[in-house]
Each structure stands twice: as structure tokens, then as C-alpha cells.
C-alpha positions in Angstrom: 0.0 0.1 0.1 1.4 3.5 -0.8 2.1 5.8 2.1 -0.3 8.9 2.5 0.9 11.5 0.2 2.6 8.9 -2.3 1.2 7.7 -5.7 -0.2 4.2 -5.7 -1.3 2.6 -8.8 -4.8 3.9 -8.6 -3.8 7.5 -7.9 -1.4 7.3 -10.6 -3.8 6.5 -13.1 -6.0 9.3 -12.1 -3.0 11.7 -12.2 -2.2 10.7 -15.6 -5.9 10.9 -16.8 -6.6 14.6 -15.2 -3.3 15.9 -16.6 -4.2 14.3 -20.0 -7.2 16.2 -19.9 -5.5 19.6 -18.8 -3.0 19.0 -22.0 -6.3 18.2 -24.1 -7.6 21.6 -23.5 -4.1 23.0 -23.8 -3.6 21.2 -27.1 -6.9 22.6 -28.6 -5.8 26.1 -27.8 -2.1 26.2 -29.0 -2.4 23.5 -31.9 -5.4 25.2 -33.0 -3.6 28.2 -33.5 -0.4 26.3 -35.0 -2.6 24.7 -37.6 -2.9 28.0 -39.2 0.3 29.6 -38.4 1.7 29.3 -41.6 -1.1 30.8 -43.9 -1.6 33.5 -41.2 2.1 34.4 -41.3 1.9 34.4 -45.0 -1.1 36.6 -44.9 0.6 39.0 -42.9 3.4 39.2 -45.6 6.1 36.5 -44.5 8.2 34.6 -47.0 8.8 30.8 -46.8 12.2 31.7 -45.4 10.4 33.7 -42.4 8.0 31.1 -41.8 10.2 28.4 -41.6 12.7 30.8 -39.4 9.9 32.1 -36.9 8.3 28.8 -36.5 11.8 26.9 -36.3 13.0 29.4 -33.5 9.8 29.2 -31.7 10.6 25.4 -31.5 14.0 26.2 -30.6 12.7 28.2 -27.6 10.2 25.8 -26.7 12.9 23.0 -26.3 16.0 25.2 -25.5 14.5 27.0 -22.3 13.5 23.5 -20.8 17.3 23.4 -19.7 16.6 26.4 -17.6 13.2 25.3 -16.2 14.4 21.7 -15.9 17.7 22.7 -13.5 15.6 25.4 -11.8 12.9 22.8 -10.9 15.8 20.1 -10.0 17.5 22.5 -7.8 14.4 24.2 -6.3 11.9 21.4 -6.2 9.4 23.8 -7.3 7.9 21.4 -9.7 4.1 22.5 -9.3 4.7 26.6 -9.2 7.0 26.3 -12.3 4.5 24.0 -14.1 1.4 26.4 -13.5 3.6 29.4 -14.5 4.4 27.8 -17.7 0.8 26.9 -18.5 -0.5 30.6 -17.6 2.1 32.4 -19.9 1.3 29.7 -22.8 -2.4 30.2 -22.4 -2.6 33.7 -22.4 -0.4 34.1 -25.4 -2.6 32.5 -27.9 -5.8 34.5 -27.8 -3.7 37.5 -28.3 -2.8 36.5 -31.9 -6.1 37.8 -32.6 -4.9 41.4 -32.1 -1.8 40.8 -34.3 -1.5 43.2 -37.2 1.9 42.4 -38.7 4.2 39.2 -38.8 6.8 40.5 -36.2 4.1 41.1 -33.9 2.8 37.5 -34.2 6.1 36.2 -34.2 6.6 37.8 -30.8 3.4 35.9 -29.2 4.5 32.5 -31.0 8.1 32.8 -29.2 6.1 33.6 -25.9 3.8 30.6 -26.3 6.6 28.4 -26.9 8.6 30.1 -23.8 5.3 28.9 -21.6 5.4 25.5 -23.0 9.2 25.2 -22.3 8.7 26.4 -18.8 6.2 23.7 -17.8 7.2 20.6 -19.8 10.2 19.4 -17.6 8.7 19.6 -14.2 5.4 18.3 -15.5 7.4 15.0 -17.2 9.0 14.6 -14.0 5.7 14.2 -12.3 4.2 12.0 -15.1 7.2 9.9 -14.4 6.8 9.5 -10.9 3.1 8.3 -11.8 4.3 6.0 -14.7 6.9 4.3 -12.2 3.5 2.8 -10.5 1.9 1.9 -14.4 4.6 1.7 -16.9 6.6 4.5 -18.2 5.3 4.1 -21.7 1.6 3.5 -20.9 1.8 6.8 -18.9 3.2 9.1 -21.3 1.0 7.3 -24.1 -2.0 8.2 -22.1 -1.0 11.4 -21.8 -0.1 11.9 -25.1 -3.2 10.3 -26.4 -5.4 12.9 -24.9 -3.0 15.7 -25.6 -3.6 14.9 -29.2 -7.0 14.6 -29.0 -7.0 18.0 -28.0 -4.8 18.7 -31.0 -7.4 17.1 -33.3 -10.5 19.0 -31.8 -8.4 22.6 -31.6 -7.7 22.6 -35.6 -11.2 21.4 -36.5 -12.5 24.1 -34.6 -10.4 26.8 -36.3 -11.2 25.3 -39.4 -15.2 25.5 -38.7 -14.5 29.0 -37.7 -12.6 30.0 -40.8 -15.0 28.3 -43.1 -17.7 30.3 -41.4 -16.5 33.8 -41.1 -13.1 33.6 -43.0 -11.4 35.6 -39.9 -8.1 34.4 -38.4 -8.6 37.0 -35.5 -12.1 35.5 -34.5 -10.5 31.8 -34.5 -7.7 33.0 -32.2 -10.0 35.0 -30.0 -12.3 31.8 -29.6 -9.3 29.7 -28.7 -9.5 31.8 -25.4 -12.2 29.1 -24.2 -10.1 26.0 -23.9 -7.3 28.2 -22.7 -9.3 29.1 -19.6 -10.2 25.7 -19.1 -6.6 24.5 -19.3 -5.9 27.1 -16.3 -8.8 26.0 -14.2 -7.9 22.1 -14.4 -4.1 22.5 -13.7 -5.2 24.5 -10.3 -7.4 21.6 -9.9 -4.5 19.2 -10.4 -2.4 21.1 -8.1 -5.0 20.7 -5.1 -5.8 17.2 -5.6 -2.1 16.1 -6.1 -0.2 18.4 -3.9 2.4 15.5 -3.3 3.3 15.0 -6.9 6.9 16.4 -7.5 8.1 15.3 -4.0 11.2 13.5 -4.8 13.7 12.2 -2.4 16.9 13.4 -3.5 19.9 11.5 -2.7 22.6 13.5 -1.5 25.2 11.9 -3.7 22.9 12.4 -6.7 23.8 16.1 -6.8 27.4 15.5 -7.6 27.2 12.9 -10.4 27.9 15.0 -13.3 27.3 12.6 -16.3 24.4 11.2 -17.9 25.0 7.5 -19.2 26.6 7.1 -22.8 23.1 5.9 -24.1 21.5 9.2 -23.4 24.0 11.0 -25.7 23.5 8.7 -28.5 20.0 9.1 -28.0 20.1 12.9 -27.9 22.4 12.7 -31.4 19.7 10.4 -32.8 16.7 13.0 -31.6 18.8 16.0 -33.0 19.1 14.4 -36.4 15.1 13.4 -36.2 14.6 17.2 -35.3 16.6 18.4 -38.2 14.6 16.8 -40.8 11.1 17.5 -39.0 9.9 20.5 -40.7 7.4 22.3 -38.5 3.7 22.1 -39.6 3.6 25.7 -40.5 6.0 25.5 -43.4 4.1 22.3 -44.6 0.7 24.2 -44.5 2.7 27.2 -46.2 3.3 24.8 -48.9 -0.1 23.3 -49.1 -1.5 26.8 -49.5 1.4 28.2 -51.9 1.3 25.2 -54.2 -2.4 25.0 -54.1 -2.2 21.3 -53.2 -4.5 21.6 -50.4 -7.9 23.9 -50.3 -7.4 26.4 -47.5 -10.2 25.2 -45.2 -8.7 21.6 -45.3 -5.5 22.7 -44.2 -6.3 22.7 -40.3 -8.1 19.6 -41.2 -5.0 17.8 -42.3 -3.4 19.0 -39.2 -6.3 17.8 -37.0 -5.9 14.3 -38.7 -2.1 14.0 -38.3 -2.8 14.9 -34.4 -5.2 12.2 -34.1 -2.7 9.8 -36.0 0.0 10.9 -33.3 -2.6 10.1 -30.4 -3.3 6.7 -31.5 0.1 5.9 -32.5 1.4 7.2 -28.8 -0.7 4.8 -27.2 0.2 1.8 -29.1 3.9 2.7 -29.0 3.8 3.5 -25.2 2.7 -0.3 -24.6 5.4 -1.4 -26.9 7.9 0.7 -25.2 7.3 -1.0 -22.1 7.5 -4.5 -23.3 10.3 -4.1 -25.8 12.2 -0.9 -24.9 13.7 1.8 -27.4 14.1 -0.7 -30.2 10.4 0.0 -31.2 11.4 3.6 -32.4 13.7 2.3 -35.1 10.9 1.2 -37.8 8.9 4.3 -36.7 11.7 6.4 -37.5 12.3 4.7 -40.8 8.8 4.9 -42.0 8.1 8.4 -40.6 10.9 9.8 -43.0 8.8 9.3 -46.0 6.5 12.1 -44.6 8.6 14.9 -46.3 8.8 13.4 -49.9 4.7 12.9 -49.4 4.0 16.2 -48.0 6.2 18.3 -50.4 6.0 16.5 -53.6 2.7 14.7 -53.8 -0.8 15.6 -54.5 -3.9 15.7 -52.2 -3.7 12.0 -51.4 -0.2 11.9 -51.0 -0.1 15.3 -48.9 -2.5 13.6 -46.5 -0.4 10.6 -46.1 2.5 12.8 -45.4 0.7 14.6 -42.7 -0.5 11.4 -41.0 3.1 10.1 -40.9 4.2 13.3 -39.7 1.7 13.2 -36.8 2.8 9.7 -36.0 6.4 11.1 -35.7 5.4 13.8 -33.5 3.4 11.6 -31.1 6.2 9.0 -30.9 8.5 12.1 -29.8 6.3 13.2 -27.2 5.4 10.0 -25.7 8.1 7.2 -26.3 11.1 9.5 -26.3 10.0 11.4 -23.0 9.7 7.6 -21.5 12.8 6.7 -22.7 14.8 9.8 -20.9 12.9 8.5 -17.9 14.6 4.9 -18.1 18.2 6.3 -18.8 18.6 9.1 -15.9 18.1 9.0 -12.3 15.0 10.6 -11.1 16.9 13.5 -9.2 18.4 14.7 -12.2 15.4 13.8 -14.6 14.0 17.5 -15.1 17.6 18.7 -16.0 17.9 15.7 -18.7 14.5 16.4 -19.9 15.9 20.2 -20.5 19.2 19.0 -22.0 17.3 16.7 -24.3 15.0 19.6 -25.4 17.9 21.8 -26.2 19.5 19.3 -28.7 15.8 18.5 -30.1 15.0 22.0 -30.4 18.4 23.5 -31.6 18.1 20.8 -34.4 14.6 21.6 -35.2 15.3 25.2 -35.7 18.3 24.6 -37.6 16.4 22.3 -39.7 13.3 24.5 -40.0 15.4 27.3 -41.2 17.6 25.2 -43.6 14.4 23.8 -45.1 12.6 27.1 -45.3 15.7 28.7 -47.1 16.1 25.4 -49.4 12.2 25.5 -50.0 12.4 28.8 -51.7 15.0 27.3 -54.4 14.0 23.7 -54.9 11.0 21.9 -53.0 12.6 18.7 -54.3 15.7 19.4 -52.5 14.1 20.4 -49.3 12.1 17.1 -49.1 15.3 15.0 -49.6 17.0 16.9 -47.0 14.3 16.1 -44.6 14.2 12.4 -45.2 17.9 11.8 -45.4 18.3 13.4 -42.2 15.8 11.4 -40.2 16.9 7.9 -41.8 20.6 8.8 -40.4 19.2 9.0 -36.9 18.4 5.2 -37.2 22.1 4.5 -36.4 22.6 6.5 -33.1 19.1 5.2 -32.0 20.1 1.6 -32.5 23.5 2.0 -30.2 21.6 4.0 -27.8 18.9 1.0 -27.7 21.6 -1.6 -27.3 23.4 0.4 -24.4 20.1 0.8 -22.9 19.2 -3.1 -23.0 22.9 -3.8 -21.7 23.0 -1.1 -19.3 
């Protein structure tokens, strides 16, 4: 039996489900906005290079700043306060896009939203890993990501309906204030219901261990190569709009379907990870690499297939990859490890998004080839990390 103030198997499941609902509404908010960020920036006068750079730098902030919040969380042990501050910043930023009158002002809000996400993710993931220790890490992160992606499906569909009705980005962003408010109310409820989440017994000697295991670094290299080839959906949506491959109202619908595929994939992969470990990502990485040729070079049907593969890849990163880090690193340094992992992935995503955006302006084919090649190169360090993890 768990001690009072600790997770048991049932309370762990309840915590994961509650935070999954928190993230359902959070994703309705910011993924609803992201589904049309590319065309929105284009309407405000941005080029493909600007779209790729703005969204790529936003992703860089969304991952790189996790190193700061992760280390702060590990040192201060203020897992709940840091998580709540991050959600407040993120949820306040999205509805303000309704008042953006130029792409630079929209870019500032995009950066602020990513900053909020970076702030809350490492301490939140530590708390989820605590619960996952009682129910399976892959399953815990898979459930959370499944509900997360459900929100990422519903948000873009709502935005698509609003755009079809009124053709107004401002109205769509303003309406997203509703799920944003629900997110903040629910995360506050989670804090009240599970105040002991984030209470970690820090071993005195743990603070002096300065190195992560070799498998972690090989895993970071693999994630970086995946991130470099993982174009932000804003650039994909920009292509759909510019090349007239996908009609405007269908662009957020494609994003919604991609999020749905990612949610289902995260549940399936989470269970497989708990049984077979990191090797489950090898075939997934190879298959997902096809997203770029399909999305950037195909017609309507192939573009949809590419978007679905893109969503599956994102779901794998947000579920299995997070669970894998928790398997590799001691819990008292886990938030810092999540932050470091985020820096690598985010820096690579930023560099890749900028490179793909610049290359897209010259050759769409070359951009698609670069994205696929980078992801395929990630398989080698991924296999090394998986073998080290199995024998470590």
C-alpha cells in the first residue's frame, strides 16, 4: 500500500488521466493556433524563409529553455509552481494573436507561447514519470499523449470550422481563449488534488553525479537528427497553400487528422515501449522519414499521407522519447535531463526548419530529400542507444 502523500497504482492512473485532460484543452488552444500559423504569417506578408525561421526559432525556444526550467525545478524542487507559471504564460499568448497586425508582432506571441511550453514541460514530465513508475512509463506517457493529441485534433477542427464560417483568423484566435481558460482551471484542480506530485527524495550523492549515461548522449544525437529533418507544420501548411495542393479550409483539417494519428500511435507505441524498449522507435523512424517526400511532392492524397506520418512521428517523440529519457536518467536529475534533451532537439529543429525553409524557396525537391535523409541517418545512433540501454 502507498504511504499517504504518495502515488499508488490507482492514484497514478488518476493523475495521468487528469493531466491528460489538462493537456487536451491546452492542445486545443495552441495546436488550434499552430494549424494555421503558416498561412496566417503568409497573409501578414511573411516569406517561406520567414515562416520556417519564425516557427523553427519558436520550436528552439520551446525546447532550449527547458534546460533552464529543468535545472531550476531540480534545484528548487518547485515542480508545481514552475509548471503552473508555464501554463499561464502559454495560455495567455494564443488568444492575443487575434490582435496581431504584422508578422513580427505575431512572431513575438508565437515565441512567448513556446516559452510557456518550455517552462512547464520538464517539471510536468517529472511528475508524470513519478506516476508512470507505478503503471509503466510508456503507458503513462502514451495515455497523456493520446489525450493531448485528441485536443490537438479538436482544436484545428474548431479553427477550420470558424474559418469556413467567417474567414477570420482573429475570430478563430479569440475563440481559443475558451479552452485556454479551461486548461488553467484544470491545472489548478490537479495541483489541489495531487499536492504531493513532484516530492522527490533527492539522494545527497546524486547532486554530485556530473554525467549522464552514454546511451543518453547517443539518444540525443538520434533525436537531433530527427529534429533537423522534422519540418514544422507551419512550413508544410505554407506549401499546401502556396502550391494549391490542399484547399485552405482543409489545411487545419489535415493537421487535426495528423494529431489524431499521433495520439493513436502514442498509445500503441507506449505499450510496445514498456515491453520491448527503445527498439520500437527504429521502424517508426524509418517509416516516418517518408513524410517529407509525400507532403512536399505529392498531390492531395499523398499530402494527406505525409501529414499523417508527420503526426505519428510527433506523437512518438512526445510519448516514447520522453519515457525513454526517464528510463536512462536518475529521477533527481530527470528534469535537467529533459531540459538538455530538449535543447538538442529544439536546436536541431530550429536549424532544420530554417534550412528547409531557405531550401524550399529554391528547390522543393531538395528540401524534401534533406528532411528524409536526416531522419534516416538518425537510425544508427538510435540503435546504438537502444543496445546500450538493453545492456546497461
